[in-house]
Phi, psi and omega in degrees: 000138174296142178290132185272190179295162177262128173201182184264109177283154182305154175255178180289003171255350173276324196209112184214176200241026191297315184294321181293317184297326180304322181267323188210084183300330186291313184294322175304301183306317179298316181288332177294334183260008171283116189272321193215145177291328175304318183293315175308314178301316184294320181293323180293323178292313179302319180298314179300308176310313177299315181301317177298317178294324181273357182055051179253011179278147169249132182233146184203165175227149176219170180242167176299146192285337183273004180089001179299157174292154178131170182204152172226163176258144177240135177228129174239131183225153182276150168224156183293154179304322179298319186282326175304315180289316178302310179313308192270321193245347184288155178298343178244012188280194184302307181291327178299328174292321178284336175294330181283325172176149185300310185298320172300323176294315181299317182293311181300318173306313179298324179296324181286325178297314176303320179294311181291329181294338184290347183270347184291340177288348177283348182278152174298165183299325180232153184214155174271142186218172172257146180262118184246127171257136184255137179244122180277144177186205174296330173225153183285136176236133178243124182244128171282128177242020167120186188284161168203167181254144184220140176278130172310324181295328176287313178310313182290319173308307181291312189285339185271358183296154177292346183261001170290163190208154177239160181188161171299152185284103183265335183229090187290136174289155176220193186244021181225159175287164178127172177293136179287138177291135172256116193260355186304318182298319176298320176304307179299323177301323182266352186289141165284163176287142170260124181271091176239094192303334178285344179252091194294335183248025187296137180231147182262063191298136177207092189281186177296153190304319183295347179255007181268091178239152173253139183247127177242110175249129184279180176286153167288138182238127169232091188073242181272341190284134172242139181200163170224132179303326170258122181302143175300329172307316178285322174291319182295320172301314170306311179301313184300317188284316190235343187090006181212161185267000000 
């Protein structure tokens, strides 16, 4: 993995695990010993490679919610609970990189995307995917409307873009039509507090093992144009300020 930018990650006074330790000392100890984001990134690559070999990836296409032309790829893959926890909650993890500085988080994420994108060449030339429609309203609704076909070349173009992004999987794809379940509230209801003084509502989300999935969303592609409705800088600013998107 190419070395990312240098910045100051949180220390044990900026980001600590006292609330986790009260309930699960072993988990707190594991989080204390996650050393580098590079190690997390390499483990993520192994998890994706394994998912590709075992055909455990979930793939979908969706369109911008406001009806602009373009389409993007979505790829979801499972990780073990330890890696999920390290990725999301460790002092050197994904959110900690955004805690350091918005631009630091963006560049670290791009390095991770570049590492994962190397594996897309292991996929067959064409794939079956799910077609997702987004509906605006009081709450966001994502609806699976059935199967579609996608060229791996398009998948790679969308997912390898500098505008692509990773996050924990809040709306798992499935193999049947219908509204996707939004599981994030149940995750948050069950989460322990993450002690990050700068983030008043920080939570150390860790779902049941079967729900430990990563959501990789590509850029929307319209011909040669790549875009996201929410610019990476705006997303990064939100992560920096609150630890959430």
